[in-house]
C-alpha positions as CSV (number, residue, x, y, z in Angstrom):
1,X,130.8,113.2,109.6
2,X,129.7,112.7,106.1
3,X,129.4,109.4,105.2
4,X,132.7,108.9,103.9
5,X,134.9,110.3,107.0
6,X,132.8,107.3,108.3
7,X,133.9,104.8,106.4
8,X,137.2,105.8,106.6
9,X,137.8,106.0,110.3
10,X,135.9,102.9,110.4
11,X,138.5,101.2,107.8
12,X,141.1,102.3,109.9
13,X,140.0,101.1,113.5
14,X,139.2,97.5,111.7
15,X,142.5,97.6,110.1
16,X,144.1,98.3,113.6
17,X,142.6,95.0,115.4
18,X,142.5,92.8,112.1
19,X,145.8,93.8,110.5
20,X,144.1,93.8,107.4
21,X,142.2,96.8,105.6
22,X,138.7,95.7,105.0
23,X,137.8,94.7,101.5
24,X,134.2,95.7,101.9
25,X,132.5,98.3,103.5
26,X,128.7,98.5,103.0
27,X,125.6,100.2,105.5
28,X,123.6,97.7,107.3
29,X,119.6,98.3,107.2
30,X,119.0,102.0,109.8
31,X,118.1,101.5,113.2
32,X,115.5,103.8,114.4
33,X,118.3,106.5,116.1
34,X,121.3,108.4,115.0
35,X,123.6,105.6,114.8
36,X,124.6,104.1,111.6
37,X,125.7,100.7,111.1
38,X,128.3,99.0,108.6
39,X,129.5,95.9,107.9
40,X,133.3,95.3,107.2
41,X,134.6,92.2,105.8
42,X,138.6,91.4,105.0
43,X,139.9,87.9,104.0
44,X,140.0,87.0,107.1
45,X,138.4,89.0,109.9
46,X,134.7,90.5,109.6
47,X,133.5,93.2,112.2
48,X,130.2,95.4,112.4
49,X,131.2,99.1,112.6
50,X,129.1,101.8,114.3
51,X,128.9,105.6,114.5
52,X,127.0,107.8,117.1
53,X,127.3,111.2,117.3
54,X,126.2,110.5,121.2
55,X,129.7,110.3,123.3
56,X,127.3,109.5,126.5
57,X,125.3,106.7,124.7
58,X,128.5,105.1,123.4
59,X,130.1,105.2,126.4
60,X,126.8,103.6,128.3
61,X,127.0,101.1,125.2
62,X,130.7,100.1,125.3
63,X,131.3,99.9,129.1
64,X,127.9,97.7,129.3
65,X,129.0,95.2,126.5
66,X,132.6,94.7,128.2
67,X,130.8,94.1,132.0
68,X,128.6,91.5,130.2
69,X,130.9,89.7,128.1
70,X,133.3,89.6,131.2
71,X,129.9,87.5,132.5
72,X,130.2,85.5,129.6
73,X,126.5,86.8,129.1
74,X,125.0,86.9,124.9
75,X,126.2,90.4,124.0
76,X,128.7,91.6,121.0
77,X,132.6,91.3,122.2
78,X,134.1,94.7,121.5
79,X,136.8,94.9,119.0
80,X,137.8,98.3,119.2
81,X,136.8,102.0,119.2
82,X,137.7,105.6,118.2
83,X,136.0,108.0,120.6
84,X,136.8,111.0,119.0
85,X,135.5,110.2,116.1
86,X,132.3,108.5,117.5
87,X,133.1,104.8,116.0
88,X,133.4,101.9,117.4
89,X,133.7,98.1,115.9
90,X,131.6,95.3,117.7
91,X,131.4,91.4,117.1
92,X,129.0,90.4,113.6
93,X,126.2,88.4,115.0
94,X,124.7,87.8,111.6
95,X,121.8,88.9,109.7
96,X,119.0,87.4,111.8
97,X,116.9,89.4,114.0
98,X,114.1,87.4,115.9
99,X,111.5,90.0,114.7
100,X,112.5,88.3,111.3
101,X,111.4,85.2,113.0
102,X,108.2,86.5,113.3
103,X,107.8,87.7,110.2
104,X,107.8,84.2,109.0
105,X,105.5,82.3,111.9
106,X,102.0,82.9,109.6
107,X,98.6,82.8,111.2
108,X,99.9,80.6,114.4
109,X,102.8,80.5,116.3
110,X,105.3,77.3,115.9
111,X,106.9,75.4,118.5
112,X,110.2,76.5,117.3
113,X,109.1,80.1,117.9
114,X,108.2,78.9,121.6
115,X,111.5,77.6,122.1
116,X,113.3,80.3,121.1
117,X,111.5,82.8,123.1
118,X,112.0,80.5,126.3
119,X,115.7,81.1,125.5
120,X,115.2,84.5,125.7
121,X,113.7,85.0,128.6
122,X,116.0,82.7,130.4
123,X,118.9,84.8,129.1
124,X,117.3,87.7,129.7
125,X,116.7,86.8,133.5
126,X,120.6,86.6,133.4
127,X,121.1,89.7,132.2
128,X,119.1,91.6,134.8
129,X,120.3,89.9,137.6
130,X,123.6,88.7,136.7
131,X,124.9,91.3,134.5
132,X,123.3,94.2,137.1
133,X,126.0,93.0,139.9
134,X,128.8,95.4,139.7
135,X,127.3,97.0,137.3
136,X,128.5,100.8,137.2
137,X,125.1,102.7,136.6
138,X,126.7,106.0,136.5
139,X,127.3,105.8,132.9
140,X,124.1,104.9,132.3
141,X,122.0,108.2,129.8
142,X,120.0,109.6,130.3
143,X,119.2,108.4,133.9
144,X,120.7,106.2,135.8
145,X,117.6,104.4,137.1
146,X,113.8,103.9,135.7
147,X,112.2,106.2,138.3
148,X,109.2,108.4,139.2
149,X,111.0,111.0,136.7
150,X,111.4,108.5,133.8
151,X,107.8,106.6,134.1
152,X,106.5,110.6,133.9
153,X,108.7,111.3,130.5
154,X,107.2,108.2,129.1
155,X,103.8,109.2,130.0
156,X,104.0,112.6,128.9
157,X,105.0,111.2,125.2
158,X,102.0,109.3,125.6
159,X,99.9,112.3,126.2
160,X,101.8,114.9,123.9
161,X,102.3,112.9,121.1
162,X,99.6,111.0,120.9
163,X,96.4,111.7,122.9
164,X,97.1,115.6,122.0
165,X,97.5,114.3,118.0
166,X,94.8,112.1,117.9
167,X,92.6,114.5,119.5
168,X,91.7,112.6,122.4
169,X,89.7,114.8,125.2
170,X,90.9,114.7,128.8
171,X,91.0,116.8,131.6
172,X,94.8,116.6,132.4
173,X,94.7,117.9,136.4
174,X,93.0,114.4,137.0
175,X,95.3,112.6,134.2
176,X,98.2,113.6,135.8
177,X,97.1,112.5,139.7
178,X,96.1,109.0,137.9
179,X,99.8,108.5,136.2
180,X,101.6,110.0,139.9
181,X,99.6,107.4,141.7
182,X,100.5,104.6,138.9
183,X,104.0,105.5,139.4
184,X,104.1,105.1,143.1
185,X,102.9,101.3,142.7
186,X,105.2,100.4,139.9
187,X,108.3,101.6,142.1
188,X,107.2,99.5,144.8
189,X,108.3,96.2,142.8
190,X,112.4,95.8,143.2
191,X,114.1,98.2,140.9
192,X,117.8,97.1,141.8
193,X,118.4,95.2,138.9
194,X,119.3,96.0,134.9
195,X,116.8,97.1,133.1
196,X,117.3,97.2,129.1
197,X,114.4,99.5,128.5
198,X,113.8,98.6,124.8
199,X,113.7,94.4,124.7
200,X,112.0,93.7,121.9
201,X,112.5,91.4,119.1
202,X,114.5,93.5,116.5
203,X,117.3,93.6,119.2
204,X,118.0,90.0,119.8
205,X,120.1,88.4,117.0
206,X,119.7,84.6,116.9
207,X,123.2,83.0,115.9
208,X,123.7,79.2,115.6
209,X,120.3,78.7,117.2
210,X,121.3,81.2,120.1
211,X,120.1,84.4,121.5
212,X,122.0,87.7,121.7
213,X,121.2,90.9,122.4
214,X,122.1,94.0,120.8
215,X,121.2,97.9,121.6
216,X,120.9,98.3,125.2
217,X,122.6,101.6,125.4
218,X,119.3,102.9,126.8
219,X,119.9,100.7,130.1
220,X,119.8,101.7,133.5
221,X,118.6,100.5,136.7
222,X,115.2,99.4,137.4
223,X,112.3,96.8,137.7
224,X,112.7,93.0,136.0
225,X,109.0,93.4,135.0
226,X,109.3,96.5,132.6
227,X,112.1,94.0,130.0
228,X,109.6,90.8,130.1
229,X,106.7,93.6,129.4
230,X,108.2,94.9,126.5
231,X,109.3,91.1,125.1
232,X,105.8,89.6,125.5
233,X,103.6,92.4,125.1
234,X,105.8,93.6,121.8
235,X,102.9,95.2,119.4
236,X,103.1,93.4,116.3
237,X,104.2,89.9,117.6
238,X,101.1,89.2,118.5
239,X,101.9,86.5,121.0
240,X,98.5,84.3,122.3
241,X,97.4,84.9,125.4
242,X,98.0,81.6,126.9
243,X,101.5,81.2,125.4
244,X,102.4,84.8,126.9
245,X,101.7,83.1,130.2
246,X,103.7,79.8,129.5
247,X,106.6,82.4,129.2
248,X,106.1,84.3,132.0
249,X,105.9,81.4,134.2
250,X,109.0,80.2,132.5
251,X,110.7,83.3,132.8
252,X,110.0,83.4,136.8
253,X,110.9,79.7,137.2
254,X,115.1,81.1,135.6
255,X,114.5,84.2,138.0
256,X,113.9,81.9,141.0
257,X,117.2,80.1,140.8
258,X,118.6,83.2,140.9
259,X,117.1,85.6,143.4
260,X,113.9,85.1,146.2
261,X,110.8,86.6,144.7
262,X,106.9,86.3,145.4
263,X,105.0,85.0,142.0
264,X,101.8,86.7,142.7
265,X,103.9,90.1,143.7
266,X,105.7,90.1,140.6
267,X,103.0,89.3,138.7
268,X,101.1,91.9,139.8
269,X,103.3,94.7,138.8
270,X,104.5,93.0,135.8
271,X,100.7,94.2,134.6
272,X,101.4,97.3,135.5
273,X,104.6,97.9,133.7
274,X,102.6,96.1,130.4
275,X,100.4,99.5,131.1
276,X,103.2,102.2,131.4
277,X,105.4,99.8,128.6
278,X,102.1,100.1,126.2
279,X,101.3,103.9,126.9
280,X,105.5,104.8,126.1
281,X,105.0,102.4,122.8
282,X,102.1,104.1,121.8
283,X,103.7,107.6,122.4
284,X,106.4,106.6,120.3
285,X,104.2,105.5,117.6
286,X,102.2,109.1,117.5
287,X,105.6,110.7,117.4
288,X,106.9,109.3,114.4
289,X,103.6,108.1,112.7
290,X,101.4,110.9,113.8
291,X,103.6,113.9,114.1
292,X,106.6,112.7,111.6
293,X,104.1,110.7,109.5
294,X,105.6,107.7,109.0
295,X,103.6,105.1,107.8
296,X,105.0,102.2,109.2
297,X,104.4,103.5,112.7
298,X,101.0,104.8,111.9
299,X,100.2,100.9,110.7
300,X,101.5,99.8,114.2
301,X,99.2,101.6,116.1
302,X,96.2,99.4,116.0
303,X,98.6,96.2,117.3
304,X,99.6,98.6,120.1
305,X,95.6,99.6,121.1
306,X,94.9,95.9,120.9
307,X,97.0,95.3,123.8
308,X,95.7,98.3,125.9
309,X,92.0,96.6,124.9
310,X,93.4,93.3,126.4
311,X,94.5,95.3,129.3
312,X,91.3,96.7,130.2
313,X,89.1,93.6,129.7
314,X,91.4,91.1,131.2
315,X,94.1,93.6,134.0
316,X,92.3,94.4,137.6
317,X,95.3,97.0,139.1
318,X,95.0,98.1,142.7
319,X,95.7,101.6,141.7
320,X,92.7,104.6,141.1
321,X,93.0,105.6,137.7
322,X,89.5,106.9,136.7
323,X,90.9,109.1,134.3
324,X,92.8,107.2,132.9
325,X,90.8,104.1,131.9
326,X,88.3,106.5,130.6
327,X,91.1,107.4,128.3
328,X,92.1,104.9,127.3
329,X,88.7,103.3,126.5
330,X,87.6,106.2,124.3
331,X,90.4,105.3,122.6
332,X,90.0,101.8,121.9
333,X,85.9,102.3,121.1
334,X,86.8,105.1,118.8
335,X,88.2,102.4,115.8
336,X,89.5,106.2,114.3
337,X,92.7,104.0,113.7
338,X,92.0,100.5,112.8
339,X,93.0,99.9,109.2
340,X,91.4,100.3,106.0
341,X,88.8,97.0,105.1
342,X,91.2,94.6,103.7
343,X,88.5,92.2,102.9
344,X,86.7,94.9,100.9
345,X,89.7,96.2,99.4
346,X,90.9,92.3,98.4
347,X,87.4,91.3,96.3
348,X,87.0,94.9,94.4
349,X,87.5,95.7,90.9
350,X,91.1,97.6,91.3
351,X,94.0,96.7,89.6
352,X,97.1,98.5,90.5
353,X,99.9,98.9,88.2
354,X,103.3,99.7,89.3
355,X,106.4,100.6,86.8
356,X,109.7,101.5,87.2
357,X,111.3,102.8,84.4
358,X,114.4,105.1,82.9
359,X,113.7,108.4,81.6
360,X,117.2,108.6,79.9
361,X,116.7,105.6,77.7
362,X,112.9,105.1,77.0
363,X,110.6,107.8,79.2
364,X,107.6,107.5,81.1
365,X,105.8,104.2,80.1
366,X,102.4,104.2,78.5
367,X,98.9,103.6,80.2
368,X,97.7,100.1,78.7
369,X,94.4,100.3,80.4
370,X,93.1,103.1,78.6
371,X,92.5,105.1,81.4
372,X,94.6,107.8,80.4
373,X,97.7,107.7,83.0
374,X,98.2,108.0,86.8
375,X,100.8,108.9,88.9
376,X,104.3,109.2,87.9
377,X,107.1,110.0,90.7
378,X,110.5,111.3,89.9
379,X,113.4,109.9,91.6
380,X,116.7,111.4,90.2
381,X,116.8,114.0,93.2
382,X,117.4,111.1,95.3
383,X,121.1,110.2,96.3
384,X,122.0,107.5,93.4
385,X,123.8,104.5,94.9
386,X,125.1,103.6,91.0
387,X,127.1,106.5,91.2
388,X,129.7,104.4,92.9
389,X,131.5,101.2,92.1
390,X,130.5,98.7,94.4
391,X,126.5,99.1,93.5
392,X,127.2,99.9,89.4
393,X,126.0,96.4,88.8
394,X,123.5,96.0,91.4
395,X,119.9,96.6,91.3
396,X,117.1,98.2,94.0
397,X,116.5,94.5,95.1
398,X,120.0,93.7,96.1
399,X,120.6,94.4,99.9
400,X,123.4,96.7,99.6
401,X,121.8,98.8,97.4
402,X,118.4,98.7,99.5
403,X,120.6,99.4,102.7
404,X,122.4,102.6,100.8
405,X,119.1,103.9,100.0
406,X,117.7,103.6,103.4
407,X,120.4,105.0,105.0
408,X,122.3,107.6,102.6
409,X,119.6,109.2,100.5
410,X,116.4,110.7,101.0
411,X,114.3,107.5,100.2
412,X,111.8,106.7,103.4
413,X,110.7,110.4,103.5
414,X,109.8,110.1,100.1
415,X,108.3,106.8,100.1
416,X,106.1,108.2,103.1
417,X,105.1,110.8,101.2
418,X,104.3,108.4,98.0
419,X,101.9,105.9,100.3
420,X,100.1,108.9,101.6
421,X,99.3,109.9,98.2
422,X,98.3,106.4,96.7
423,X,96.7,105.4,99.4
424,X,93.9,108.3,99.4
425,X,93.7,107.2,95.8
426,X,93.2,103.3,96.1
427,X,90.6,103.8,98.9
428,X,88.7,106.2,96.9
429,X,89.0,104.2,93.7
430,X,88.0,101.1,95.6
431,X,84.6,103.1,97.0
432,X,84.0,104.3,93.5
433,X,84.6,100.9,91.7
434,X,87.5,102.0,89.3
435,X,89.3,99.3,87.9
436,X,92.8,100.6,87.5
437,X,95.4,102.9,88.3
438,X,98.6,103.3,87.4
439,X,101.7,104.2,89.6
440,X,105.7,105.3,87.5
441,X,109.2,105.7,89.2
442,X,111.8,106.9,87.3
443,X,115.2,107.5,87.7
444,X,118.3,108.0,85.3
445,X,118.9,104.3,84.2
446,X,115.6,102.7,85.9
447,X,117.8,100.1,87.8
448,X,118.0,101.2,91.2
449,X,115.8,103.9,92.9
450,X,112.9,103.6,90.5
451,X,113.5,99.4,91.3
452,X,113.5,100.1,95.0
453,X,110.6,102.7,95.3
454,X,108.3,100.4,92.9
455,X,108.9,97.4,95.0
456,X,108.1,98.9,97.8
457,X,104.9,100.5,96.8
458,X,104.0,96.9,95.7
459,X,104.7,95.5,98.9
460,X,102.9,98.2,100.7
461,X,99.7,98.1,99.1
462,X,99.8,94.5,98.9
463,X,100.1,94.3,102.6
464,X,97.6,97.0,103.4
465,X,95.0,96.4,100.8
466,X,95.7,93.1,99.1
467,X,94.4,94.8,95.7
468,X,95.4,93.2,92.7
469,X,98.9,94.3,91.6
470,X,100.8,94.0,88.2
471,X,104.4,95.3,88.9
472,X,106.9,95.4,85.9
473,X,110.6,97.1,85.9
474,X,111.2,98.2,82.3
475,X,114.5,98.4,81.8
476,X,115.4,95.3,83.9
477,X,113.0,93.2,82.1
478,X,114.5,94.4,78.4
479,X,117.7,93.2,79.9
480,X,116.1,89.7,80.4
481,X,115.8,89.9,84.3
482,X,112.6,87.6,85.4
483,X,110.6,89.6,87.5
């Protein structure tokens, strides 16, 4: 379906539910899947609409949601569905994810965030145990249980999309024997409860101070430990060891109120699930980063490897895994994924001048540094939000435009290529003590695409290198916009 067809289908479903046509239909930030989300609003109603061409995923999500909601668990209510056009409406839980709290926390882990995490693990235990009772696991996709086959799939993801692409040598037969032994150990745990599968902070909304869960369509029957491992060892969450331990025991306090559990045995299996989840995450980062060259995932690899390093140094599992351990030690020791030395970069002489401009009005800006030029990237081939009435008075810094460019254009792929090109130049210029590099982004009016791209590059370079950046949005500043 085209974007226009999706919006029509969601609008009709919204009007059928609300009794009013939506005044606003705006795309939300993209997820890591084929699902496309919109926020729809009228005078009296608001909802989040979803389009997903995968019928089996939709069936799983909708059935799970209705079941969980009937048990008063913290999930969105389903307002309406149109299976033929692959769209549905769900409760609008707002804008705030637990991940957004992590972005604000700074260098230390504040007490208020610990309190939120404690609420999250309490509700997780309820979802897994109470939510799993009476659930129809026949609708699960792609498998009804996190069984040995699922574990081997995750390991192969790691083997072929991370180890192979990273150029790590290994004995394939010995590695296969290790993962079969690990799988048999993991499946000794109780696997009779609901397993969320991708339980991480982007899938946890915070509304009025309470957590709500979304995107559990990949759920299935499995071990309690997997979801807790996913949450507490999320690569970029960087939860301190003592707080992870505190949250583990807080979770078990809740579990003990619901079922009998042997803590020591649970914890032994828990760290095994931390290992398999860490391998799955590295496989995902390899696929999206090393294979598809998505910068965000490449930057995430060192964080995932730090979790592996911590496991190697602090946990001894009762499973013989000589070949796997050797491969993991090789990965950790190689340092090939360690980021560029930010201290060296931030203390360098380099200044990066980034501009957005209009080809139609004033053309490519001159290089004032005396360096004779730099990169010029033409954004005019990218789908233009300025062609549509709701976006005409907005800029590339407004959320509706940002979400449009992320969802309905090639901007993401374009910027991944830009980042690779500019990163190589920045690192070379730092090594050679150059003082200036200019990067210009042009579009028709200098208002939407070029503004977004310039901001995105400035943020990327600042976070990765810490060099001095001078950012100008030339057409917007001519209009009196304070940058």
